[in-house]
CHARMM-style PDB file with segment names, atoms N, HN, CA, C and O in Angstrom:
ATOM      1  N   MET     1      27.767 -28.614   5.858  1.00  0.00      PROA
ATOM      2  CA  MET     1      28.593 -27.549   5.470  1.00  0.00      PROA
ATOM      3  C   MET     1      27.810 -26.401   5.232  1.00  0.00      PROA
ATOM      4  O   MET     1      26.594 -26.329   5.059  1.00  0.00      PROA
ATOM      5  N   GLU     2      28.712 -25.461   5.247  1.00  0.00      PROA
ATOM      6  HN  GLU     2      29.700 -25.519   5.388  1.00  0.00      PROA
ATOM      7  CA  GLU     2      27.903 -23.709   5.469  1.00  0.00      PROA
ATOM      8  C   GLU     2      27.946 -23.422   4.046  1.00  0.00      PROA
ATOM      9  O   GLU     2      28.914 -23.774   3.371  1.00  0.00      PROA
ATOM     10  N   THR     3      27.028 -22.850   3.586  1.00  0.00      PROA
ATOM     11  HN  THR     3      26.241 -22.565   4.134  1.00  0.00      PROA
ATOM     12  CA  THR     3      26.712 -21.939   2.530  1.00  0.00      PROA
ATOM     13  C   THR     3      26.645 -20.441   2.870  1.00  0.00      PROA
ATOM     14  O   THR     3      26.090 -19.856   3.800  1.00  0.00      PROA
ATOM     15  N   ASN     4      27.463 -19.948   1.713  1.00  0.00      PROA
ATOM     16  HN  ASN     4      27.913 -20.424   0.958  1.00  0.00      PROA
ATOM     17  CA  ASN     4      27.241 -18.539   1.971  1.00  0.00      PROA
ATOM     18  C   ASN     4      26.943 -17.780   0.799  1.00  0.00      PROA
ATOM     19  O   ASN     4      27.622 -17.165  -0.023  1.00  0.00      PROA
ATOM     20  N   GLU     5      25.331 -18.080   1.022  1.00  0.00      PROA
ATOM     21  HN  GLU     5      24.780 -18.580   1.691  1.00  0.00      PROA
ATOM     22  CA  GLU     5      24.572 -17.696  -0.097  1.00  0.00      PROA
ATOM     23  C   GLU     5      24.116 -16.020   0.295  1.00  0.00      PROA
ATOM     24  O   GLU     5      23.966 -15.795   1.496  1.00  0.00      PROA
ATOM     25  N   HSD     6      23.917 -14.971  -0.582  1.00  0.00      PROA
ATOM     26  HN  HSD     6      24.038 -15.153  -1.558  1.00  0.00      PROA
ATOM     27  CA  HSD     6      23.216 -13.739   0.007  1.00  0.00      PROA
ATOM     28  C   HSD     6      22.159 -13.782  -0.678  1.00  0.00      PROA
ATOM     29  O   HSD     6      22.284 -14.298  -1.789  1.00  0.00      PROA
ATOM     30  N   HSD     7      20.981 -13.350  -0.340  1.00  0.00      PROA
ATOM     31  HN  HSD     7      20.879 -12.931   0.562  1.00  0.00      PROA
ATOM     32  CA  HSD     7      20.005 -13.022  -0.643  1.00  0.00      PROA
ATOM     33  C   HSD     7      19.554 -11.701  -0.671  1.00  0.00      PROA
ATOM     34  O   HSD     7      19.434 -11.079   0.385  1.00  0.00      PROA
ATOM     35  N   MET     8      19.218 -11.062  -2.042  1.00  0.00      PROA
ATOM     36  HN  MET     8      19.316 -11.568  -2.899  1.00  0.00      PROA
ATOM     37  CA  MET     8      18.689  -9.703  -2.018  1.00  0.00      PROA
ATOM     38  C   MET     8      17.065  -9.663  -1.837  1.00  0.00      PROA
ATOM     39  O   MET     8      16.256 -10.434  -2.353  1.00  0.00      PROA
ATOM     40  N   ILE     9      16.852  -8.770  -1.133  1.00  0.00      PROA
ATOM     41  HN  ILE     9      17.510  -8.144  -0.713  1.00  0.00      PROA
ATOM     42  CA  ILE     9      15.453  -8.298  -1.509  1.00  0.00      PROA
ATOM     43  C   ILE     9      14.869  -7.612  -2.316  1.00  0.00      PROA
ATOM     44  O   ILE     9      15.371  -6.496  -2.446  1.00  0.00      PROA
ATOM     45  N   PRO    10      13.863  -7.847  -3.024  1.00  0.00      PROA
ATOM     46  CA  PRO    10      13.436  -6.960  -4.428  1.00  0.00      PROA
ATOM     47  C   PRO    10      13.045  -5.799  -3.952  1.00  0.00      PROA
ATOM     48  O   PRO    10      12.390  -5.673  -2.918  1.00  0.00      PROA
ATOM     49  N   ILE    11      13.534  -4.613  -4.890  1.00  0.00      PROA
ATOM     50  HN  ILE    11      14.066  -4.715  -5.731  1.00  0.00      PROA
ATOM     51  CA  ILE    11      13.123  -3.346  -4.396  1.00  0.00      PROA
ATOM     52  C   ILE    11      11.346  -3.393  -4.822  1.00  0.00      PROA
ATOM     53  O   ILE    11      10.587  -2.647  -4.203  1.00  0.00      PROA
ATOM     54  N   TRP    12      11.046  -3.908  -5.424  1.00  0.00      PROA
ATOM     55  HN  TRP    12      11.664  -4.514  -5.926  1.00  0.00      PROA
ATOM     56  CA  TRP    12       9.429  -3.985  -5.723  1.00  0.00      PROA
ATOM     57  C   TRP    12       8.744  -4.508  -4.380  1.00  0.00      PROA
ATOM     58  O   TRP    12       7.622  -4.079  -4.109  1.00  0.00      PROA
ATOM     59  N   PHE    13       9.293  -5.303  -3.634  1.00  0.00      PROA
ATOM     60  HN  PHE    13      10.204  -5.651  -3.854  1.00  0.00      PROA
ATOM     61  CA  PHE    13       8.658  -5.698  -2.199  1.00  0.00      PROA
ATOM     62  C   PHE    13       8.874  -4.796  -1.332  1.00  0.00      PROA
ATOM     63  O   PHE    13       8.249  -4.780  -0.271  1.00  0.00      PROA
ATOM     64  N   ILE    14       9.741  -3.952  -1.623  1.00  0.00      PROA
ATOM     65  HN  ILE    14      10.248  -3.965  -2.485  1.00  0.00      PROA
ATOM     66  CA  ILE    14      10.094  -2.838  -0.422  1.00  0.00      PROA
ATOM     67  C   ILE    14       8.968  -1.783  -0.690  1.00  0.00      PROA
ATOM     68  O   ILE    14       8.264  -1.341   0.218  1.00  0.00      PROA
ATOM     69  N   ILE    15       8.841  -1.391  -2.075  1.00  0.00      PROA
ATOM     70  HN  ILE    15       9.413  -1.751  -2.813  1.00  0.00      PROA
ATOM     71  CA  ILE    15       7.797  -0.291  -2.763  1.00  0.00      PROA
ATOM     72  C   ILE    15       6.495  -0.555  -2.583  1.00  0.00      PROA
ATOM     73  O   ILE    15       5.660   0.344  -2.497  1.00  0.00      PROA
ATOM     74  N   GLY    16       6.138  -2.135  -2.490  1.00  0.00      PROA
ATOM     75  HN  GLY    16       6.817  -2.866  -2.560  1.00  0.00      PROA
ATOM     76  CA  GLY    16       4.986  -2.899  -2.299  1.00  0.00      PROA
ATOM     77  C   GLY    16       4.367  -2.375  -0.561  1.00  0.00      PROA
ATOM     78  O   GLY    16       3.345  -1.769  -0.239  1.00  0.00      PROA
ATOM     79  N   ILE    17       5.401  -2.877   0.193  1.00  0.00      PROA
ATOM     80  HN  ILE    17       6.232  -3.369  -0.068  1.00  0.00      PROA
ATOM     81  CA  ILE    17       5.309  -2.422   1.786  1.00  0.00      PROA
ATOM     82  C   ILE    17       4.682  -1.157   2.121  1.00  0.00      PROA
ATOM     83  O   ILE    17       3.655  -0.910   2.752  1.00  0.00      PROA
ATOM     84  N   ASN    18       5.856  -0.138   1.342  1.00  0.00      PROA
ATOM     85  HN  ASN    18       6.690  -0.338   0.829  1.00  0.00      PROA
ATOM     86  CA  ASN    18       5.563   1.118   1.368  1.00  0.00      PROA
ATOM     87  C   ASN    18       4.175   1.439   0.964  1.00  0.00      PROA
ATOM     88  O   ASN    18       3.386   1.891   1.794  1.00  0.00      PROA
ATOM     89  N   LEU    19       3.849   1.239  -0.217  1.00  0.00      PROA
ATOM     90  HN  LEU    19       4.490   0.872  -0.892  1.00  0.00      PROA
ATOM     91  CA  LEU    19       2.484   1.334  -0.629  1.00  0.00      PROA
ATOM     92  C   LEU    19       1.328   0.873   0.498  1.00  0.00      PROA
ATOM     93  O   LEU    19       0.377   1.466   1.008  1.00  0.00      PROA
ATOM     94  N   LEU    20       1.777  -0.228   0.610  1.00  0.00      PROA
ATOM     95  HN  LEU    20       2.550  -0.710   0.196  1.00  0.00      PROA
ATOM     96  CA  LEU    20       0.339  -1.007   1.518  1.00  0.00      PROA
ATOM     97  C   LEU    20       0.332  -0.376   2.583  1.00  0.00      PROA
ATOM     98  O   LEU    20      -0.840  -0.243   2.937  1.00  0.00      PROA
ATOM     99  N   VAL    21       1.291   0.266   3.559  1.00  0.00      PROA
ATOM    100  HN  VAL    21       2.243   0.158   3.272  1.00  0.00      PROA
ATOM    101  CA  VAL    21       1.363   0.842   4.425  1.00  0.00      PROA
ATOM    102  C   VAL    21       0.320   2.459   4.413  1.00  0.00      PROA
ATOM    103  O   VAL    21      -0.719   2.737   5.011  1.00  0.00      PROA
ATOM    104  N   TYR    22       1.192   3.273   3.432  1.00  0.00      PROA
ATOM    105  HN  TYR    22       2.037   3.047   2.946  1.00  0.00      PROA
ATOM    106  CA  TYR    22       0.452   4.307   3.280  1.00  0.00      PROA
ATOM    107  C   TYR    22      -0.691   4.253   2.666  1.00  0.00      PROA
ATOM    108  O   TYR    22      -1.346   5.291   2.769  1.00  0.00      PROA
ATOM    109  N   GLY    23      -1.248   3.272   1.959  1.00  0.00      PROA
ATOM    110  HN  GLY    23      -0.716   2.430   1.875  1.00  0.00      PROA
ATOM    111  CA  GLY    23      -2.592   3.225   1.492  1.00  0.00      PROA
ATOM    112  C   GLY    23      -3.514   2.978   2.413  1.00  0.00      PROA
ATOM    113  O   GLY    23      -4.653   3.421   2.266  1.00  0.00      PROA
ATOM    114  N   VAL    24      -3.086   2.072   3.738  1.00  0.00      PROA
ATOM    115  HN  VAL    24      -2.161   1.712   3.857  1.00  0.00      PROA
ATOM    116  CA  VAL    24      -3.995   1.827   4.699  1.00  0.00      PROA
ATOM    117  C   VAL    24      -4.107   3.064   5.823  1.00  0.00      PROA
ATOM    118  O   VAL    24      -4.992   3.144   6.675  1.00  0.00      PROA
ATOM    119  N   VAL    25      -3.055   3.965   5.638  1.00  0.00      PROA
ATOM    120  HN  VAL    25      -2.337   3.900   4.946  1.00  0.00      PROA
ATOM    121  CA  VAL    25      -3.059   5.021   6.528  1.00  0.00      PROA
ATOM    122  C   VAL    25      -4.073   6.195   6.102  1.00  0.00      PROA
ATOM    123  O   VAL    25      -4.734   6.880   6.882  1.00  0.00      PROA
ATOM    124  N   ILE    26      -4.054   6.299   4.445  1.00  0.00      PROA
ATOM    125  HN  ILE    26      -3.517   5.743   3.810  1.00  0.00      PROA
ATOM    126  CA  ILE    26      -4.672   7.183   4.002  1.00  0.00      PROA
ATOM    127  C   ILE    26      -6.281   6.790   3.699  1.00  0.00      PROA
ATOM    128  O   ILE    26      -7.180   7.628   3.634  1.00  0.00      PROA
ATOM    129  N   ALA    27      -6.439   5.472   3.541  1.00  0.00      PROA
ATOM    130  HN  ALA    27      -5.708   4.792   3.593  1.00  0.00      PROA
ATOM    131  CA  ALA    27      -8.044   4.709   3.456  1.00  0.00      PROA
ATOM    132  C   ALA    27      -8.430   5.043   4.880  1.00  0.00      PROA
ATOM    133  O   ALA    27      -9.469   5.698   4.960  1.00  0.00      PROA
ATOM    134  N   ILE    28      -7.806   4.730   6.077  1.00  0.00      PROA
ATOM    135  HN  ILE    28      -6.961   4.198   6.011  1.00  0.00      PROA
ATOM    136  CA  ILE    28      -8.595   5.150   7.264  1.00  0.00      PROA
ATOM    137  C   ILE    28      -8.807   6.576   7.216  1.00  0.00      PROA
ATOM    138  O   ILE    28      -9.895   6.992   7.613  1.00  0.00      PROA
ATOM    139  N   THR    29      -7.925   7.409   6.784  1.00  0.00      PROA
ATOM    140  HN  THR    29      -7.041   7.071   6.461  1.00  0.00      PROA
ATOM    141  CA  THR    29      -8.443   8.934   7.009  1.00  0.00      PROA
ATOM    142  C   THR    29      -9.162   9.400   6.169  1.00  0.00      PROA
ATOM    143  O   THR    29      -9.545  10.559   6.331  1.00  0.00      PROA
ATOM    144  N   GLY    30      -9.517   8.769   5.178  1.00  0.00      PROA
ATOM    145  HN  GLY    30      -9.206   7.827   5.047  1.00  0.00      PROA
ATOM    146  CA  GLY    30     -10.843   9.036   4.283  1.00  0.00      PROA
ATOM    147  C   GLY    30     -11.855   8.517   4.880  1.00  0.00      PROA
ATOM    148  O   GLY    30     -12.909   9.153   4.873  1.00  0.00      PROA
ATOM    149  N   LEU    31     -11.778   7.120   5.602  1.00  0.00      PROA
ATOM    150  HN  LEU    31     -10.922   6.604   5.608  1.00  0.00      PROA
ATOM    151  CA  LEU    31     -13.330   6.616   6.453  1.00  0.00      PROA
ATOM    152  C   LEU    31     -13.524   7.808   7.519  1.00  0.00      PROA
ATOM    153  O   LEU    31     -14.650   7.923   8.004  1.00  0.00      PROA
ATOM    154  N   VAL    32     -12.359   8.843   7.984  1.00  0.00      PROA
ATOM    155  HN  VAL    32     -11.444   8.749   7.590  1.00  0.00      PROA
ATOM    156  CA  VAL    32     -12.741   9.292   9.144  1.00  0.00      PROA
ATOM    157  C   VAL    32     -13.429  10.636   8.433  1.00  0.00      PROA
ATOM    158  O   VAL    32     -14.503  11.059   8.860  1.00  0.00      PROA
ATOM    159  N   HSD    33     -12.833  11.193   7.470  1.00  0.00      PROA
ATOM    160  HN  HSD    33     -11.961  10.849   7.123  1.00  0.00      PROA
ATOM    161  CA  HSD    33     -13.698  12.383   6.513  1.00  0.00      PROA
ATOM    162  C   HSD    33     -14.684  12.178   6.217  1.00  0.00      PROA
ATOM    163  O   HSD    33     -15.566  13.035   6.164  1.00  0.00      PROA
ATOM    164  N   TRP    34     -14.851  10.785   5.893  1.00  0.00      PROA
ATOM    165  HN  TRP    34     -14.135  10.089   5.936  1.00  0.00      PROA
ATOM    166  CA  TRP    34     -16.481  10.474   5.187  1.00  0.00      PROA
ATOM    167  C   TRP    34     -17.238  10.540   6.265  1.00  0.00      PROA
ATOM    168  O   TRP    34     -18.424  10.633   5.949  1.00  0.00      PROA
ATOM    169  N   SER    35     -17.072  10.532   7.304  1.00  0.00      PROA
ATOM    170  HN  SER    35     -16.109  10.457   7.561  1.00  0.00      PROA
ATOM    171  CA  SER    35     -18.051  10.309   8.391  1.00  0.00      PROA
ATOM    172  C   SER    35     -18.085  12.089   9.028  1.00  0.00      PROA
ATOM    173  O   SER    35     -19.131  12.624   9.396  1.00  0.00      PROA
ATOM    174  N   ASN    36     -16.810  12.737   9.041  1.00  0.00      PROA
ATOM    175  HN  ASN    36     -15.960  12.303   8.742  1.00  0.00      PROA
ATOM    176  CA  ASN    36     -16.972  14.048   9.195  1.00  0.00      PROA
ATOM    177  C   ASN    36     -16.339  14.874   8.256  1.00  0.00      PROA
ATOM    178  O   ASN    36     -15.146  15.119   8.432  1.00  0.00      PROA
ATOM    179  N   PRO    37     -17.024  15.426   7.127  1.00  0.00      PROA
ATOM    180  CA  PRO    37     -16.165  15.818   6.092  1.00  0.00      PROA
ATOM    181  C   PRO    37     -16.042  17.434   6.469  1.00  0.00      PROA
ATOM    182  O   PRO    37     -16.882  18.061   7.115  1.00  0.00      PROA
ATOM    183  N   PRO    38     -14.945  17.905   5.983  1.00  0.00      PROA
ATOM    184  CA  PRO    38     -14.328  19.099   6.141  1.00  0.00      PROA
ATOM    185  C   PRO    38     -15.367  20.182   5.257  1.00  0.00      PROA
ATOM    186  O   PRO    38     -15.935  19.811   4.230  1.00  0.00      PROA
ATOM    187  N   VAL    39     -15.475  21.178   5.665  1.00  0.00      PROA
ATOM    188  HN  VAL    39     -15.013  21.479   6.500  1.00  0.00      PROA
ATOM    189  CA  VAL    39     -16.470  21.992   4.951  1.00  0.00      PROA
ATOM    190  C   VAL    39     -15.861  23.085   4.199  1.00  0.00      PROA
ATOM    191  O   VAL    39     -16.427  23.740   3.324  1.00  0.00      PROA
ATOM    192  N   THR    40     -14.581  23.240   4.636  1.00  0.00      PROA
ATOM    193  HN  THR    40     -14.121  22.708   5.347  1.00  0.00      PROA
ATOM    194  CA  THR    40     -14.100  24.264   3.789  1.00  0.00      PROA
ATOM    195  C   THR    40     -13.221  23.337   2.129  1.00  0.00      PROA
ATOM    196  O   THR    40     -12.818  23.920   1.122  1.00  0.00      PROA
ATOM    197  N   VAL    41     -13.187  22.112   2.352  1.00  0.00      PROA
ATOM    198  HN  VAL    41     -13.514  21.638   3.169  1.00  0.00      PROA
ATOM    199  CA  VAL    41     -12.580  21.760   0.814  1.00  0.00      PROA
ATOM    200  C   VAL    41     -13.902  21.360  -0.009  1.00  0.00      PROA
ATOM    201  O   VAL    41     -14.889  20.789   0.455  1.00  0.00      PROA
ATOM    202  N   GLU    42     -13.684  21.831  -1.478  1.00  0.00      PROA
ATOM    203  HN  GLU    42     -12.882  22.294  -1.856  1.00  0.00      PROA
ATOM    204  CA  GLU    42     -14.296  21.770  -2.617  1.00  0.00      PROA
ATOM    205  C   GLU    42     -14.594  19.916  -2.896  1.00  0.00      PROA
ATOM    206  O   GLU    42     -13.747  19.110  -2.510  1.00  0.00      PROA
ATOM    207  N   LEU    43     -15.452  19.608  -3.362  1.00  0.00      PROA
ATOM    208  HN  LEU    43     -16.140  20.263  -3.676  1.00  0.00      PROA
ATOM    209  CA  LEU    43     -15.762  18.434  -3.997  1.00  0.00      PROA
ATOM    210  C   LEU    43     -15.466  17.358  -3.203  1.00  0.00      PROA
ATOM    211  O   LEU    43     -15.270  16.205  -3.586  1.00  0.00      PROA
ATOM    212  N   SER    44     -15.431  17.967  -1.583  1.00  0.00      PROA
ATOM    213  HN  SER    44     -15.591  18.904  -1.273  1.00  0.00      PROA
ATOM    214  CA  SER    44     -15.073  16.620  -0.553  1.00  0.00      PROA
ATOM    215  C   SER    44     -15.978  15.353  -0.353  1.00  0.00      PROA
ATOM    216  O   SER    44     -15.824  14.424   0.439  1.00  0.00      PROA
ATOM    217  N   ASP    45     -17.120  15.600  -1.430  1.00  0.00      PROA
ATOM    218  HN  ASP    45     -17.245  16.356  -2.074  1.00  0.00      PROA
ATOM    219  CA  ASP    45     -18.207  14.585  -1.504  1.00  0.00      PROA
ATOM    220  C   ASP    45     -17.818  13.409  -2.273  1.00  0.00      PROA
ATOM    221  O   ASP    45     -18.412  12.332  -2.217  1.00  0.00      PROA
ATOM    222  N   LEU    46     -16.959  13.617  -2.878  1.00  0.00      PROA
ATOM    223  HN  LEU    46     -16.476  14.491  -2.923  1.00  0.00      PROA
ATOM    224  CA  LEU    46     -15.924  12.755  -3.904  1.00  0.00      PROA
ATOM    225  C   LEU    46     -15.417  11.443  -3.175  1.00  0.00      PROA
ATOM    226  O   LEU    46     -15.569  10.336  -3.690  1.00  0.00      PROA
ATOM    227  N   HSD    47     -14.656  11.674  -1.646  1.00  0.00      PROA
ATOM    228  HN  HSD    47     -14.533  12.574  -1.227  1.00  0.00      PROA
ATOM    229  CA  HSD    47     -14.137  11.009  -0.867  1.00  0.00      PROA
ATOM    230  C   HSD    47     -12.977  10.804  -1.458  1.00  0.00      PROA
ATOM    231  O   HSD    47     -12.684   9.616  -1.321  1.00  0.00      PROA
ATOM    232  N   ILE    48     -12.097  11.435  -2.104  1.00  0.00      PROA
ATOM    233  HN  ILE    48     -12.334  12.400  -2.216  1.00  0.00      PROA
ATOM    234  CA  ILE    48     -10.970  10.954  -3.034  1.00  0.00      PROA
ATOM    235  C   ILE    48     -10.005  10.243  -2.155  1.00  0.00      PROA
ATOM    236  O   ILE    48      -9.562   9.111  -2.350  1.00  0.00      PROA
ATOM    237  N   ASP    49      -9.695  11.142  -1.032  1.00  0.00      PROA
ATOM    238  HN  ASP    49     -10.055  12.061  -0.873  1.00  0.00      PROA
ATOM    239  CA  ASP    49      -8.674  10.340  -0.234  1.00  0.00      PROA
ATOM    240  C   ASP    49      -8.883   8.727   0.078  1.00  0.00      PROA
ATOM    241  O   ASP    49      -7.960   7.915   0.006  1.00  0.00      PROA
ATOM    242  N   PHE    50     -10.102   8.428   0.399  1.00  0.00      PROA
ATOM    243  HN  PHE    50     -10.852   9.087   0.457  1.00  0.00      PROA
ATOM    244  CA  PHE    50     -10.481   6.912   0.830  1.00  0.00      PROA
ATOM    245  C   PHE    50     -10.468   6.122  -0.699  1.00  0.00      PROA
ATOM    246  O   PHE    50      -9.973   4.997  -0.761  1.00  0.00      PROA
ATOM    247  N   TRP    51     -10.933   6.650  -1.698  1.00  0.00      PROA
ATOM    248  HN  TRP    51     -11.336   7.564  -1.648  1.00  0.00      PROA
ATOM    249  CA  TRP    51     -10.850   5.942  -3.000  1.00  0.00      PROA
ATOM    250  C   TRP    51      -9.004   5.567  -3.508  1.00  0.00      PROA
ATOM    251  O   TRP    51      -8.572   4.576  -4.097  1.00  0.00      PROA
ATOM    252  N   TRP    52      -8.236   6.828  -2.982  1.00  0.00      PROA
ATOM    253  HN  TRP    52      -8.587   7.633  -2.503  1.00  0.00      PROA
ATOM    254  CA  TRP    52      -7.047   6.854  -3.402  1.00  0.00      PROA
ATOM    255  C   TRP    52      -6.193   5.905  -2.600  1.00  0.00      PROA
ATOM    256  O   TRP    52      -5.229   5.337  -3.113  1.00  0.00      PROA
ATOM    257  N   GLY    53      -6.616   5.697  -1.085  1.00  0.00      PROA
ATOM    258  HN  GLY    53      -7.399   6.159  -0.668  1.00  0.00      PROA
ATOM    259  CA  GLY    53      -5.749   4.779   0.056  1.00  0.00      PROA
ATOM    260  C   GLY    53      -6.006   3.524  -0.413  1.00  0.00      PROA
ATOM    261  O   GLY    53      -5.118   2.676  -0.494  1.00  0.00      PROA
ATOM    262  N   LEU    54      -7.516   3.262  -0.835  1.00  0.00      PROA
ATOM    263  HN  LEU    54      -8.237   3.951  -0.769  1.00  0.00      PROA
ATOM    264  CA  LEU    54      -8.075   1.857  -1.410  1.00  0.00      PROA
ATOM    265  C   LEU    54      -7.036   1.261  -2.472  1.00  0.00      PROA
ATOM    266  O   LEU    54      -6.454   0.177  -2.464  1.00  0.00      PROA
ATOM    267  N   LEU    55      -6.991   2.279  -3.353  1.00  0.00      PROA
ATOM    268  HN  LEU    55      -7.463   3.160  -3.359  1.00  0.00      PROA
ATOM    269  CA  LEU    55      -6.281   1.790  -4.744  1.00  0.00      PROA
ATOM    270  C   LEU    55      -4.729   1.766  -4.298  1.00  0.00      PROA
ATOM    271  O   LEU    55      -3.989   1.024  -4.943  1.00  0.00      PROA
ATOM    272  N   MET    56      -4.216   2.485  -3.298  1.00  0.00      PROA
ATOM    273  HN  MET    56      -4.818   3.088  -2.775  1.00  0.00      PROA
ATOM    274  CA  MET    56      -2.815   2.401  -2.952  1.00  0.00      PROA
ATOM    275  C   MET    56      -2.563   0.910  -2.482  1.00  0.00      PROA
ATOM    276  O   MET    56      -1.708   0.169  -2.967  1.00  0.00      PROA
ATOM    277  N   THR    57      -3.693   0.494  -1.169  1.00  0.00      PROA
ATOM    278  HN  THR    57      -4.388   1.096  -0.775  1.00  0.00      PROA
ATOM    279  CA  THR    57      -3.490  -0.587  -0.616  1.00  0.00      PROA
ATOM    280  C   THR    57      -3.505  -1.694  -1.650  1.00  0.00      PROA
ATOM    281  O   THR    57      -2.672  -2.597  -1.587  1.00  0.00      PROA
ATOM    282  N   VAL    58      -4.485  -1.648  -2.660  1.00  0.00      PROA
ATOM    283  HN  VAL    58      -5.162  -0.914  -2.711  1.00  0.00      PROA
ATOM    284  CA  VAL    58      -4.405  -2.838  -3.346  1.00  0.00      PROA
ATOM    285  C   VAL    58      -3.538  -2.914  -4.196  1.00  0.00      PROA
ATOM    286  O   VAL    58      -3.538  -4.049  -4.673  1.00  0.00      PROA
ATOM    287  N   LEU    59      -2.578  -2.093  -4.757  1.00  0.00      PROA
ATOM    288  HN  LEU    59      -2.578  -1.171  -4.370  1.00  0.00      PROA
ATOM    289  CA  LEU    59      -1.096  -2.281  -5.505  1.00  0.00      PROA
ATOM    290  C   LEU    59      -0.264  -2.537  -4.606  1.00  0.00      PROA
ATOM    291  O   LEU    59       0.755  -3.101  -5.005  1.00  0.00      PROA
ATOM    292  N   GLY    60      -0.348  -2.275  -3.289  1.00  0.00      PROA
ATOM    293  HN  GLY    60      -1.176  -1.817  -2.965  1.00  0.00      PROA
ATOM    294  CA  GLY    60       0.910  -2.444  -2.260  1.00  0.00      PROA
ATOM    295  C   GLY    60       0.705  -4.154  -2.004  1.00  0.00      PROA
ATOM    296  O   GLY    60       1.682  -4.901  -1.957  1.00  0.00      PROA
ATOM    297  N   LEU    61      -0.626  -4.617  -1.858  1.00  0.00      PROA
ATOM    298  HN  LEU    61      -1.420  -4.010  -1.896  1.00  0.00      PROA
ATOM    299  CA  LEU    61      -0.751  -5.953  -1.353  1.00  0.00      PROA
ATOM    300  C   LEU    61      -0.350  -6.729  -2.561  1.00  0.00      PROA
ATOM    301  O   LEU    61       0.227  -7.797  -2.356  1.00  0.00      PROA
ATOM    302  N   PHE    62      -0.642  -6.229  -4.203  1.00  0.00      PROA
ATOM    303  HN  PHE    62      -1.111  -5.361  -4.370  1.00  0.00      PROA
ATOM    304  CA  PHE    62      -0.158  -6.834  -5.144  1.00  0.00      PROA
ATOM    305  C   PHE    62       1.315  -7.189  -5.249  1.00  0.00      PROA
ATOM    306  O   PHE    62       1.779  -8.328  -5.311  1.00  0.00      PROA
ATOM    307  N   TYR    63       2.126  -5.781  -5.262  1.00  0.00      PROA
ATOM    308  HN  TYR    63       1.749  -4.856  -5.212  1.00  0.00      PROA
ATOM    309  CA  TYR    63       3.485  -5.863  -5.234  1.00  0.00      PROA
ATOM    310  C   TYR    63       3.974  -6.765  -4.011  1.00  0.00      PROA
ATOM    311  O   TYR    63       4.692  -7.696  -4.378  1.00  0.00      PROA
ATOM    312  N   THR    64       3.765  -6.701  -2.781  1.00  0.00      PROA
ATOM    313  HN  THR    64       3.182  -5.945  -2.483  1.00  0.00      PROA
ATOM    314  CA  THR    64       4.100  -7.540  -1.720  1.00  0.00      PROA
ATOM    315  C   THR    64       3.958  -8.777  -1.947  1.00  0.00      PROA
ATOM    316  O   THR    64       4.941  -9.479  -1.709  1.00  0.00      PROA
ATOM    317  N   LEU    65       2.627  -9.483  -2.508  1.00  0.00      PROA
ATOM    318  HN  LEU    65       1.829  -8.913  -2.702  1.00  0.00      PROA
ATOM    319  CA  LEU    65       2.580 -10.656  -2.694  1.00  0.00      PROA
ATOM    320  C   LEU    65       3.379 -11.263  -3.967  1.00  0.00      PROA
ATOM    321  O   LEU    65       3.718 -12.446  -3.994  1.00  0.00      PROA
ATOM    322  N   ARG    66       3.645 -10.377  -4.990  1.00  0.00      PROA
ATOM    323  HN  ARG    66       3.369  -9.415  -4.967  1.00  0.00      PROA
ATOM    324  CA  ARG    66       4.109 -10.818  -6.200  1.00  0.00      PROA
ATOM    325  C   ARG    66       5.550 -10.998  -6.075  1.00  0.00      PROA
ATOM    326  O   ARG    66       6.129 -11.905  -6.672  1.00  0.00      PROA
ATOM    327  N   PHE    67       6.202 -10.093  -5.253  1.00  0.00      PROA
ATOM    328  HN  PHE    67       5.732  -9.355  -4.767  1.00  0.00      PROA
ATOM    329  CA  PHE    67       7.873 -10.083  -5.105  1.00  0.00      PROA
ATOM    330  C   PHE    67       8.198 -10.145  -4.090  1.00  0.00      PROA
ATOM    331  O   PHE    67       9.168  -9.462  -3.763  1.00  0.00      PROA
ATOM    332  N   ARG    68       7.519 -11.023  -3.074  1.00  0.00      PROA
ATOM    333  HN  ARG    68       6.731 -11.578  -3.339  1.00  0.00      PROA
ATOM    334  CA  ARG    68       8.125 -11.430  -1.643  1.00  0.00      PROA
ATOM    335  C   ARG    68       9.218 -12.186  -2.014  1.00  0.00      PROA
ATOM    336  O   ARG    68       9.424 -12.816  -3.052  1.00  0.00      PROA
ATOM    337  N   PRO    69      10.116 -11.989  -0.693  1.00  0.00      PROA
ATOM    338  CA  PRO    69      11.439 -12.794  -0.754  1.00  0.00      PROA
ATOM    339  C   PRO    69      10.976 -14.341  -0.172  1.00  0.00      PROA
ATOM    340  O   PRO    69      10.198 -14.745   0.692  1.00  0.00      PROA
ATOM    341  N   GLY    70      11.829 -14.907  -1.066  1.00  0.00      PROA
ATOM    342  HN  GLY    70      12.462 -14.579  -1.768  1.00  0.00      PROA
ATOM    343  CA  GLY    70      11.574 -16.692  -0.988  1.00  0.00      PROA
ATOM    344  C   GLY    70      10.728 -17.124  -1.784  1.00  0.00      PROA
ATOM    345  O   GLY    70      10.403 -18.273  -1.486  1.00  0.00      PROA
ATOM    346  N   LYS    71      10.140 -16.673  -2.796  1.00  0.00      PROA
ATOM    347  HN  LYS    71      10.404 -15.739  -3.038  1.00  0.00      PROA
ATOM    348  CA  LYS    71       9.401 -16.810  -3.643  1.00  0.00      PROA
ATOM    349  C   LYS    71      10.100 -17.669  -4.568  1.00  0.00      PROA
ATOM    350  O   LYS    71      11.021 -17.182  -5.224  1.00  0.00      PROA
ATOM    351  N   THR    72       9.793 -18.849  -4.704  1.00  0.00      PROA
ATOM    352  HN  THR    72       9.045 -19.244  -4.171  1.00  0.00      PROA
ATOM    353  CA  THR    72      10.310 -19.723  -6.292  1.00  0.00      PROA
ATOM    354  C   THR    72       9.898 -18.782  -7.445  1.00  0.00      PROA
ATOM    355  O   THR    72       8.724 -18.423  -7.539  1.00  0.00      PROA
ATOM    356  N   GLU    73      10.624 -18.467  -8.125  1.00  0.00      PROA
ATOM    357  HN  GLU    73      11.578 -18.758  -8.048  1.00  0.00      PROA
ATOM    358  CA  GLU    73      10.422 -18.308  -9.799  1.00  0.00      PROA
ATOM    359  C   GLU    73      10.502 -19.237 -10.691  1.00  0.00      PROA
ATOM    360  O   GLU    73      11.567 -19.853 -10.666  1.00  0.00      PROA
ATOM    361  N   LYS    74       9.528 -19.651 -11.703  1.00  0.00      PROA
ATOM    362  HN  LYS    74       8.662 -19.151 -11.724  1.00  0.00      PROA
ATOM    363  CA  LYS    74       9.652 -20.452 -12.472  1.00  0.00      PROA
ATOM    364  C   LYS    74       9.847 -20.133 -14.162  1.00  0.00      PROA
ATOM    365  OT1 LYS    74       9.979 -21.065 -14.955  1.00  0.00      PROA
TER     366      LYS     74
END
């Protein structure tokens, strides 16, 4: 027998994927800037783009794993 169940993808899963992708891109850009820092940017020695990208990657990974589709909730 055929079942007509509709499964919705949680919005937090989509946000998690978005944060994960952007975080990886920003962290890679931060690594490039770390090895070749721009001379016209003040406080470039803090490497905020790398740390922000790393934070976004961790948050994106958390949301992606926590709200993935098909996960059974208890």
